[in-house]
N, CA, C, O and the ligand as a Tripos MOL2 file, in Angstrom:
@<TRIPOS>MOLECULE
protein
  237   235    60     0     0
PROTEIN
NO_CHARGES

@<TRIPOS>ATOM
      1 N         152.5680   33.6790   61.6210 N.3       1 MET1
      2 CA        152.1580   35.0210   61.2020 C.3       1 MET1
      3 C         153.1300   35.5560   60.1790 C.2       1 MET1
      4 O         154.3390   35.5100   60.4040 O.2       1 MET1
      5 N         152.6300   36.0760   59.0340 N.am      2 PRO2
      6 CA        153.5620   36.5690   58.0050 C.3       2 PRO2
      7 C         154.2980   37.8240   58.4690 C.2       2 PRO2
      8 O         153.7350   38.7120   59.1090 O.2       2 PRO2
      9 N         155.5580   37.8530   58.1210 N.am      3 VAL3
     10 CA        156.4140   38.9710   58.5210 C.3       3 VAL3
     11 C         157.1440   39.4750   57.2760 C.2       3 VAL3
     12 O         157.6170   38.6640   56.4790 O.2       3 VAL3
     13 N         157.2470   40.7960   57.0900 N.am      4 PRO4
     14 CA        157.9690   41.3190   55.9290 C.3       4 PRO4
     15 C         159.3920   40.7830   55.8900 C.2       4 PRO4
     16 O         160.0640   40.6840   56.9160 O.2       4 PRO4
     17 N         159.8390   40.4380   54.6790 N.am      5 LYS5
     18 CA        161.1520   39.8070   54.5340 C.3       5 LYS5
     19 C         162.2790   40.8000   54.7690 C.2       5 LYS5
     20 O         163.3120   40.4580   55.3440 O.2       5 LYS5
     21 N         162.0700   42.0390   54.3150 N.am      6 ARG6
     22 CA        163.1210   43.0480   54.4440 C.3       6 ARG6
     23 C         162.5900   44.3220   55.0800 C.2       6 ARG6
     24 O         161.4090   44.6540   54.9770 O.2       6 ARG6
     25 N         163.4900   45.0130   55.7320 N.am      7 LYS7
     26 CA        163.1480   46.3170   56.2910 C.3       7 LYS7
     27 C         162.9140   47.3160   55.1630 C.2       7 LYS7
     28 O         163.6660   47.3570   54.1900 O.2       7 LYS7
     29 N         161.8630   48.1200   55.3050 N.am      8 LEU8
     30 CA        161.6300   49.1900   54.3380 C.3       8 LEU8
     31 C         162.5750   50.3410   54.6470 C.2       8 LEU8
     32 O         162.7000   50.7490   55.8020 O.2       8 LEU8
     33 N         163.2320   50.8590   53.6390 N.am      9 THR9
     34 CA        164.1460   51.9790   53.8690 C.3       9 THR9
     35 C         163.3510   53.2110   54.2650 C.2       9 THR9
     36 O         162.1670   53.3390   53.9520 O.2       9 THR9
     37 N         164.0230   54.1080   54.9560 N.am     10 ARG10
     38 CA        163.4100   55.3840   55.3280 C.3      10 ARG10
     39 C         162.9000   56.0980   54.0870 C.2      10 ARG10
     40 O         161.8230   56.6940   54.0840 O.2      10 ARG10
     41 N         163.7040   56.0220   53.0330 N.am     11 SER11
     42 CA        163.3460   56.7120   51.7990 C.3      11 SER11
     43 C         162.0480   56.1630   51.2060 C.2      11 SER11
     44 O         161.2070   56.9250   50.7280 O.2      11 SER11
     45 N         161.8890   54.8400   51.2400 N.am     12 ARG12
     46 CA        160.6750   54.2220   50.7050 C.3      12 ARG12
     47 C         159.4580   54.5940   51.5450 C.2      12 ARG12
     48 O         158.4050   54.9390   51.0090 O.2      12 ARG12
     49 N         159.6090   54.5230   52.8480 N.am     13 THR13
     50 CA        158.5240   54.8940   53.7530 C.3      13 THR13
     51 C         158.1250   56.3440   53.5390 C.2      13 THR13
     52 O         156.9450   56.6710   53.4150 O.2      13 THR13
     53 N         159.1330   57.2080   53.4980 N.am     14 ARG14
     54 CA        158.8410   58.6430   53.3890 C.3      14 ARG14
     55 C         158.2480   59.0010   52.0390 C.2      14 ARG14
     56 O         157.3760   59.8660   51.9560 O.2      14 ARG14
     57 N         158.7020   58.3570   50.9950 N.am     15 SER15
     58 CA        158.1550   58.7100   49.6810 C.3      15 SER15
     59 C         156.7010   58.2410   49.5780 C.2      15 SER15
     60 O         155.8830   58.9100   48.9470 O.2      15 SER15
     61 N         156.3670   57.0890   50.1970 N.am     16 ARG16
     62 CA        154.9760   56.6490   50.2040 C.3      16 ARG16
     63 C         154.1250   57.6320   51.0060 C.2      16 ARG16
     64 O         153.0350   58.0150   50.5800 O.2      16 ARG16
     65 N         154.6340   58.0370   52.1740 N.am     17 LYS17
     66 CA        153.8900   58.9780   52.9940 C.3      17 LYS17
     67 C         153.6740   60.3090   52.2850 C.2      17 LYS17
     68 O         152.5970   60.9000   52.3620 O.2      17 LYS17
     69 N         154.6980   60.7640   51.6050 N.am     18 SER18
     70 CA        154.5830   62.0620   50.9500 C.3      18 SER18
     71 C         153.5340   62.0160   49.8450 C.2      18 SER18
     72 O         152.8410   63.0030   49.5980 O.2      18 SER18
     73 N         153.4220   60.8680   49.1830 N.am     19 ALA19
     74 CA        152.4160   60.7560   48.1190 C.3      19 ALA19
     75 C         151.0150   60.8210   48.7100 C.2      19 ALA19
     76 O         150.1030   61.3730   48.0940 O.2      19 ALA19
     77 N         150.8390   60.2510   49.9150 N.am     20 ASN20
     78 CA        149.5080   60.2320   50.5160 C.3      20 ASN20
     79 C         149.1830   61.5120   51.2670 C.2      20 ASN20
     80 O         148.0150   61.8670   51.4250 O.2      20 ASN20
     81 N         150.2200   62.2060   51.7300 N.am     21 MET21
     82 CA        149.9760   63.3800   52.5460 C.3      21 MET21
     83 C         150.0350   64.6810   51.7630 C.2      21 MET21
     84 O         149.8160   65.7590   52.3150 O.2      21 MET21
     85 N         150.3330   64.5730   50.4620 N.am     22 ALA22
     86 CA        150.4220   65.7850   49.6480 C.3      22 ALA22
     87 C         149.0790   66.4980   49.6270 C.2      22 ALA22
     88 O         148.0280   65.8580   49.5840 O.2      22 ALA22
     89 N         149.1180   67.8050   49.6560 N.am     23 LEU23
     90 CA        147.8990   68.6000   49.6370 C.3      23 LEU23
     91 C         147.2540   68.5200   48.2590 C.2      23 LEU23
     92 O         147.9160   68.6720   47.2320 O.2      23 LEU23
     93 N         145.9570   68.2810   48.2630 N.am     24 ALA24
     94 CA        145.2180   68.2820   47.0120 C.3      24 ALA24
     95 C         144.8000   69.7180   46.6990 C.2      24 ALA24
     96 O         144.5890   70.5230   47.6060 O.2      24 ALA24
     97 N         144.6860   70.0230   45.4360 N.am     25 ALA25
     98 CA        144.2370   71.3600   45.0460 C.3      25 ALA25
     99 C         142.8100   71.5580   45.5340 C.2      25 ALA25
    100 O         142.0160   70.6200   45.4660 O.2      25 ALA25
    101 N         142.4470   72.7640   46.0330 N.am     26 PRO26
    102 CA        141.0940   72.9950   46.5120 C.3      26 PRO26
    103 C         140.0660   72.8050   45.3990 C.2      26 PRO26
    104 O         140.3090   73.1660   44.2480 O.2      26 PRO26
    105 N         138.9220   72.2380   45.7550 N.am     27 ALA27
    106 CA        137.8820   71.9820   44.7650 C.3      27 ALA27
    107 C         137.3120   73.2930   44.2470 C.2      27 ALA27
    108 O         137.1870   74.2560   45.0040 O.2      27 ALA27
    109 N         136.9700   73.3380   42.9840 N.am     28 HIS28
    110 CA        136.3350   74.5350   42.4430 C.3      28 HIS28
    111 C         135.4740   74.1480   41.2530 C.2      28 HIS28
    112 O         135.7410   73.1500   40.5840 O.2      28 HIS28
    113 N         134.4520   74.9290   40.9910 N.am     29 SER29
    114 CA        133.6220   74.7140   39.8200 C.3      29 SER29
    115 C         133.3250   76.0700   39.2030 C.2      29 SER29
    116 O         133.6850   77.1080   39.7580 O.2      29 SER29
    117 N         132.6730   76.0540   38.0620 N.am     30 LEU30
    118 CA        132.3980   77.3130   37.3720 C.3      30 LEU30
    119 C         130.9730   77.7690   37.6590 C.2      30 LEU30
    120 O         130.0520   76.9550   37.7350 O.2      30 LEU30
    121 N         130.8030   79.0700   37.8140 N.am     31 CYS31
    122 CA        129.4750   79.6460   38.0410 C.3      31 CYS31
    123 C         128.6220   79.4570   36.7940 C.2      31 CYS31
    124 O         129.0670   79.7140   35.6750 O.2      31 CYS31
    125 N         127.3750   78.9980   37.0080 N.am     32 ALA32
    126 CA        126.4840   78.7580   35.8730 C.3      32 ALA32
    127 C         126.0120   80.0720   35.2600 C.2      32 ALA32
    128 O         125.6020   80.1000   34.0990 O.2      32 ALA32
    129 N         126.0650   81.1560   36.0260 N.am     33 ASN33
    130 CA        125.5550   82.4440   35.5670 C.3      33 ASN33
    131 C         126.6280   83.2670   34.8720 C.2      33 ASN33
    132 O         126.4080   83.7460   33.7600 O.2      33 ASN33
    133 N         127.7930   83.4430   35.5100 N.am     34 CYS34
    134 CA        128.8100   84.3260   34.9430 C.3      34 CYS34
    135 C         130.0710   83.5910   34.5080 C.2      34 CYS34
    136 O         130.9280   84.1780   33.8470 O.2      34 CYS34
    137 N         130.2010   82.2930   34.8740 N.am     35 GLY35
    138 CA        131.3500   81.5280   34.4090 C.3      35 GLY35
    139 C         132.5950   81.6990   35.2490 C.2      35 GLY35
    140 O         133.6400   81.1360   34.9220 O.2      35 GLY35
    141 N         132.5090   82.4600   36.3200 N.am     36 ALA36
    142 CA        133.6780   82.6450   37.1800 C.3      36 ALA36
    143 C         133.9350   81.3760   37.9910 C.2      36 ALA36
    144 O         133.0100   80.6090   38.2600 O.2      36 ALA36
    145 N         135.2010   81.1540   38.3820 N.am     37 SER37
    146 CA        135.5420   80.0010   39.2060 C.3      37 SER37
    147 C         135.0590   80.2460   40.6320 C.2      37 SER37
    148 O         135.2670   81.3270   41.1850 O.2      37 SER37
    149 N         134.4140   79.2450   41.2250 N.am     38 ARG38
    150 CA        133.9100   79.4060   42.5840 C.3      38 ARG38
    151 C         134.0080   78.0800   43.3290 C.2      38 ARG38
    152 O         134.1590   77.0330   42.7000 O.2      38 ARG38
    153 N         133.9240   78.1060   44.6680 N.am     39 THR39
    154 CA        133.9360   76.8950   45.4770 C.3      39 THR39
    155 C         132.5660   76.2360   45.3670 C.2      39 THR39
    156 O         131.5520   76.9340   45.3980 O.2      39 THR39
    157 N         132.5050   74.8990   45.2390 N.am     40 PRO40
    158 CA        131.2080   74.2380   45.1510 C.3      40 PRO40
    159 C         130.3590   74.4700   46.4020 C.2      40 PRO40
    160 O         130.8980   74.6100   47.5000 O.2      40 PRO40
    161 N         129.0530   74.5110   46.2440 N.am     41 HIS41
    162 CA        128.0750   74.6690   47.3250 C.3      41 HIS41
    163 C         128.1920   76.0220   48.0300 C.2      41 HIS41
    164 O         127.8260   76.1540   49.1980 O.2      41 HIS41
    165 N         128.7040   77.0240   47.3110 N.am     42 THR42
    166 CA        128.7520   78.3660   47.8810 C.3      42 THR42
    167 C         128.1840   79.3530   46.8620 C.2      42 THR42
    168 O         128.1540   79.0750   45.6630 O.2      42 THR42
    169 N         127.7400   80.4970   47.3510 N.am     43 VAL43
    170 CA        127.2520   81.5530   46.4740 C.3      43 VAL43
    171 C         128.4240   82.1010   45.6670 C.2      43 VAL43
    172 O         129.5280   82.2520   46.1900 O.2      43 VAL43
    173 N         128.1840   82.3940   44.4130 N.am     44 CYS44
    174 CA        129.2340   82.9660   43.5630 C.3      44 CYS44
    175 C         129.5930   84.3520   44.0880 C.2      44 CYS44
    176 O         128.7250   85.2080   44.2570 O.2      44 CYS44
    177 N         130.8950   84.5610   44.3460 N.am     45 ALA45
    178 CA        131.3410   85.8470   44.8910 C.3      45 ALA45
    179 C         131.3000   86.9380   43.8270 C.2      45 ALA45
    180 O         131.2860   88.1250   44.1520 O.2      45 ALA45
    181 N         131.2800   86.5400   42.5610 N.am     46 ASN46
    182 CA        131.3420   87.5090   41.4740 C.3      46 ASN46
    183 C         129.9610   88.0990   41.1550 C.2      46 ASN46
    184 O         129.8360   89.3020   40.9230 O.2      46 ASN46
    185 N         128.9180   87.2400   41.1460 N.am     47 CYS47
    186 CA        127.5980   87.7390   40.7520 C.3      47 CYS47
    187 C         126.5030   87.4170   41.7740 C.2      47 CYS47
    188 O         125.3700   87.8670   41.6010 O.2      47 CYS47
    189 N         126.8030   86.6490   42.8360 N.am     48 GLY48
    190 CA        125.7980   86.3510   43.8540 C.3      48 GLY48
    191 C         124.8270   85.2530   43.4730 C.2      48 GLY48
    192 O         123.7880   85.0960   44.1140 O.2      48 GLY48
    193 N         125.1490   84.4890   42.4360 N.am     49 TRP49
    194 CA        124.2660   83.4330   41.9470 C.3      49 TRP49
    195 C         124.3900   82.1770   42.7930 C.2      49 TRP49
    196 O         125.5010   81.7720   43.1330 O.2      49 TRP49
    197 N         123.2570   81.5470   43.1430 N.am     50 TYR50
    198 CA        123.3130   80.2410   43.7850 C.3      50 TYR50
    199 C         122.0500   79.4550   43.4690 C.2      50 TYR50
    200 O         120.9470   79.9770   43.6330 O.2      50 TYR50
    201 N         122.1870   78.2160   43.0220 N.am     51 ARG51
    202 CA        121.1010   77.2980   42.6780 C.3      51 ARG51
    203 C         120.0340   77.9590   41.7940 C.2      51 ARG51
    204 O         118.8380   77.9090   42.0810 O.2      51 ARG51
    205 N         120.5080   78.5690   40.7240 N.am     52 GLY52
    206 CA        119.5820   79.0510   39.7230 C.3      52 GLY52
    207 C         118.9430   80.3940   39.9930 C.2      52 GLY52
    208 O         118.0330   80.7880   39.2640 O.2      52 GLY52
    209 N         119.3850   81.1200   41.0180 N.am     53 ARG53
    210 CA        118.8350   82.4470   41.2420 C.3      53 ARG53
    211 C         119.8840   83.3240   41.9270 C.2      53 ARG53
    212 O         120.8860   82.8290   42.4430 O.2      53 ARG53
    213 N         119.6320   84.6440   41.9220 N.am     54 VAL54
    214 CA        120.5460   85.5600   42.6100 C.3      54 VAL54
    215 C         120.2270   85.4900   44.0980 C.2      54 VAL54
    216 O         119.1410   85.8860   44.5220 O.2      54 VAL54
    217 N         121.1730   84.9860   44.8920 N.am     55 ALA55
    218 CA        120.9330   84.7430   46.3050 C.3      55 ALA55
    219 C         121.3490   85.9410   47.1550 C.2      55 ALA55
    220 O         120.7070   86.2260   48.1660 O.2      55 ALA55
    221 N         122.4110   86.6480   46.7630 N.am     56 ILE56
    222 CA        122.8530   87.8050   47.5500 C.3      56 ILE56
    223 C         123.1380   88.9690   46.6160 C.2      56 ILE56
    224 O         123.3690   88.7900   45.4200 O.2      56 ILE56
    225 N         123.1160   90.1550   47.1860 N.am     57 ASP57
    226 CA        123.4200   91.3740   46.4380 C.3      57 ASP57
    227 C         124.9210   91.5890   46.3950 C.2      57 ASP57
    228 O         125.5760   91.6540   47.4350 O.2      57 ASP57
    229 N         125.4650   91.6980   45.1900 N.am     58 VAL58
    230 CA        126.8900   92.0010   45.0400 C.3      58 VAL58
    231 C         127.0150   93.3710   44.3880 C.2      58 VAL58
    232 O         126.4940   93.6140   43.2990 O.2      58 VAL58
    233 N         127.7130   94.2490   45.0750 N.am     59 GLU59
    234 CA        127.8680   95.6210   44.5340 C.3      59 GLU59
    235 C         128.6550   95.5810   43.2210 C.2      59 GLU59
    236 O         128.8910   96.6240   42.6110 O.2      59 GLU59
    237 ZN        128.7100   84.1090   39.0770 Zn       60 ZN60
@<TRIPOS>BOND
     1     1     2 1
     2     2     3 1
     3     3     4 2
     4     3     5 am
     5     5     6 1
     6     6     7 1
     7     7     8 2
     8     7     9 am
     9     9    10 1
    10    10    11 1
    11    11    12 2
    12    11    13 am
    13    13    14 1
    14    14    15 1
    15    15    16 2
    16    15    17 am
    17    17    18 1
    18    18    19 1
    19    19    20 2
    20    19    21 am
    21    21    22 1
    22    22    23 1
    23    23    24 2
    24    23    25 am
    25    25    26 1
    26    26    27 1
    27    27    28 2
    28    27    29 am
    29    29    30 1
    30    30    31 1
    31    31    32 2
    32    31    33 am
    33    33    34 1
    34    34    35 1
    35    35    36 2
    36    35    37 am
    37    37    38 1
    38    38    39 1
    39    39    40 2
    40    39    41 am
    41    41    42 1
    42    42    43 1
    43    43    44 2
    44    43    45 am
    45    45    46 1
    46    46    47 1
    47    47    48 2
    48    47    49 am
    49    49    50 1
    50    50    51 1
    51    51    52 2
    52    51    53 am
    53    53    54 1
    54    54    55 1
    55    55    56 2
    56    55    57 am
    57    57    58 1
    58    58    59 1
    59    59    60 2
    60    59    61 am
    61    61    62 1
    62    62    63 1
    63    63    64 2
    64    63    65 am
    65    65    66 1
    66    66    67 1
    67    67    68 2
    68    67    69 am
    69    69    70 1
    70    70    71 1
    71    71    72 2
    72    71    73 am
    73    73    74 1
    74    74    75 1
    75    75    76 2
    76    75    77 am
    77    77    78 1
    78    78    79 1
    79    79    80 2
    80    79    81 am
    81    81    82 1
    82    82    83 1
    83    83    84 2
    84    83    85 am
    85    85    86 1
    86    86    87 1
    87    87    88 2
    88    87    89 am
    89    89    90 1
    90    90    91 1
    91    91    92 2
    92    91    93 am
    93    93    94 1
    94    94    95 1
    95    95    96 2
    96    95    97 am
    97    97    98 1
    98    98    99 1
    99    99   100 2
   100    99   101 am
   101   101   102 1
   102   102   103 1
   103   103   104 2
   104   103   105 am
   105   105   106 1
   106   106   107 1
   107   107   108 2
   108   107   109 am
   109   109   110 1
   110   110   111 1
   111   111   112 2
   112   111   113 am
   113   113   114 1
   114   114   115 1
   115   115   116 2
   116   115   117 am
   117   117   118 1
   118   118   119 1
   119   119   120 2
   120   119   121 am
   121   121   122 1
   122   122   123 1
   123   123   124 2
   124   123   125 am
   125   125   126 1
   126   126   127 1
   127   127   128 2
   128   127   129 am
   129   129   130 1
   130   130   131 1
   131   131   132 2
   132   131   133 am
   133   133   134 1
   134   134   135 1
   135   135   136 2
   136   135   137 am
   137   137   138 1
   138   138   139 1
   139   139   140 2
   140   139   141 am
   141   141   142 1
   142   142   143 1
   143   143   144 2
   144   143   145 am
   145   145   146 1
   146   146   147 1
   147   147   148 2
   148   147   149 am
   149   149   150 1
   150   150   151 1
   151   151   152 2
   152   151   153 am
   153   153   154 1
   154   154   155 1
   155   155   156 2
   156   155   157 am
   157   157   158 1
   158   158   159 1
   159   159   160 2
   160   159   161 am
   161   161   162 1
   162   162   163 1
   163   163   164 2
   164   163   165 am
   165   165   166 1
   166   166   167 1
   167   167   168 2
   168   167   169 am
   169   169   170 1
   170   170   171 1
   171   171   172 2
   172   171   173 am
   173   173   174 1
   174   174   175 1
   175   175   176 2
   176   175   177 am
   177   177   178 1
   178   178   179 1
   179   179   180 2
   180   179   181 am
   181   181   182 1
   182   182   183 1
   183   183   184 2
   184   183   185 am
   185   185   186 1
   186   186   187 1
   187   187   188 2
   188   187   189 am
   189   189   190 1
   190   190   191 1
   191   191   192 2
   192   191   193 am
   193   193   194 1
   194   194   195 1
   195   195   196 2
   196   195   197 am
   197   197   198 1
   198   198   199 1
   199   199   200 2
   200   199   201 am
   201   201   202 1
   202   202   203 1
   203   203   204 2
   204   203   205 am
   205   205   206 1
   206   206   207 1
   207   207   208 2
   208   207   209 am
   209   209   210 1
   210   210   211 1
   211   211   212 2
   212   211   213 am
   213   213   214 1
   214   214   215 1
   215   215   216 2
   216   215   217 am
   217   217   218 1
   218   218   219 1
   219   219   220 2
   220   219   221 am
   221   221   222 1
   222   222   223 1
   223   223   224 2
   224   223   225 am
   225   225   226 1
   226   226   227 1
   227   227   228 2
   228   227   229 am
   229   229   230 1
   230   230   231 1
   231   231   232 2
   232   231   233 am
   233   233   234 1
   234   234   235 1
   235   235   236 2
@<TRIPOS>SUBSTRUCTURE
     1 MET1         2 RESIDUE 1 A MET
     2 PRO2         6 RESIDUE 1 A PRO
     3 VAL3        10 RESIDUE 1 A VAL
     4 PRO4        14 RESIDUE 1 A PRO
     5 LYS5        18 RESIDUE 1 A LYS
     6 ARG6        22 RESIDUE 1 A ARG
     7 LYS7        26 RESIDUE 1 A LYS
     8 LEU8        30 RESIDUE 1 A LEU
     9 THR9        34 RESIDUE 1 A THR
    10 ARG10       38 RESIDUE 1 A ARG
    11 SER11       42 RESIDUE 1 A SER
    12 ARG12       46 RESIDUE 1 A ARG
    13 THR13       50 RESIDUE 1 A THR
    14 ARG14       54 RESIDUE 1 A ARG
    15 SER15       58 RESIDUE 1 A SER
    16 ARG16       62 RESIDUE 1 A ARG
    17 LYS17       66 RESIDUE 1 A LYS
    18 SER18       70 RESIDUE 1 A SER
    19 ALA19       74 RESIDUE 1 A ALA
    20 ASN20       78 RESIDUE 1 A ASN
    21 MET21       82 RESIDUE 1 A MET
    22 ALA22       86 RESIDUE 1 A ALA
    23 LEU23       90 RESIDUE 1 A LEU
    24 ALA24       94 RESIDUE 1 A ALA
    25 ALA25       98 RESIDUE 1 A ALA
    26 PRO26      102 RESIDUE 1 A PRO
    27 ALA27      106 RESIDUE 1 A ALA
    28 HIS28      110 RESIDUE 1 A HIS
    29 SER29      114 RESIDUE 1 A SER
    30 LEU30      118 RESIDUE 1 A LEU
    31 CYS31      122 RESIDUE 1 A CYS
    32 ALA32      126 RESIDUE 1 A ALA
    33 ASN33      130 RESIDUE 1 A ASN
    34 CYS34      134 RESIDUE 1 A CYS
    35 GLY35      138 RESIDUE 1 A GLY
    36 ALA36      142 RESIDUE 1 A ALA
    37 SER37      146 RESIDUE 1 A SER
    38 ARG38      150 RESIDUE 1 A ARG
    39 THR39      154 RESIDUE 1 A THR
    40 PRO40      158 RESIDUE 1 A PRO
    41 HIS41      162 RESIDUE 1 A HIS
    42 THR42      166 RESIDUE 1 A THR
    43 VAL43      170 RESIDUE 1 A VAL
    44 CYS44      174 RESIDUE 1 A CYS
    45 ALA45      178 RESIDUE 1 A ALA
    46 ASN46      182 RESIDUE 1 A ASN
    47 CYS47      186 RESIDUE 1 A CYS
    48 GLY48      190 RESIDUE 1 A GLY
    49 TRP49      194 RESIDUE 1 A TRP
    50 TYR50      198 RESIDUE 1 A TYR
    51 ARG51      202 RESIDUE 1 A ARG
    52 GLY52      206 RESIDUE 1 A GLY
    53 ARG53      210 RESIDUE 1 A ARG
    54 VAL54      214 RESIDUE 1 A VAL
    55 ALA55      218 RESIDUE 1 A ALA
    56 ILE56      222 RESIDUE 1 A ILE
    57 ASP57      226 RESIDUE 1 A ASP
    58 VAL58      230 RESIDUE 1 A VAL
    59 GLU59      234 RESIDUE 1 A GLU
    60 ZN60       237 GROUP 0 **** ****
């Protein structure tokens, strides 16, 4: 059975983990109606637009 030749240093292990565990920026897209930044698959908080029509009333 193959066995690693050398022990991985704590620093190497931790730096690999940190690269994989880093938080990704939250997804966002632009509203097709007003151009404001919004979360995908949600109604636009700025104008109430969703899937080509006004879905909710925004004061
Ligand atoms: Zn909008």
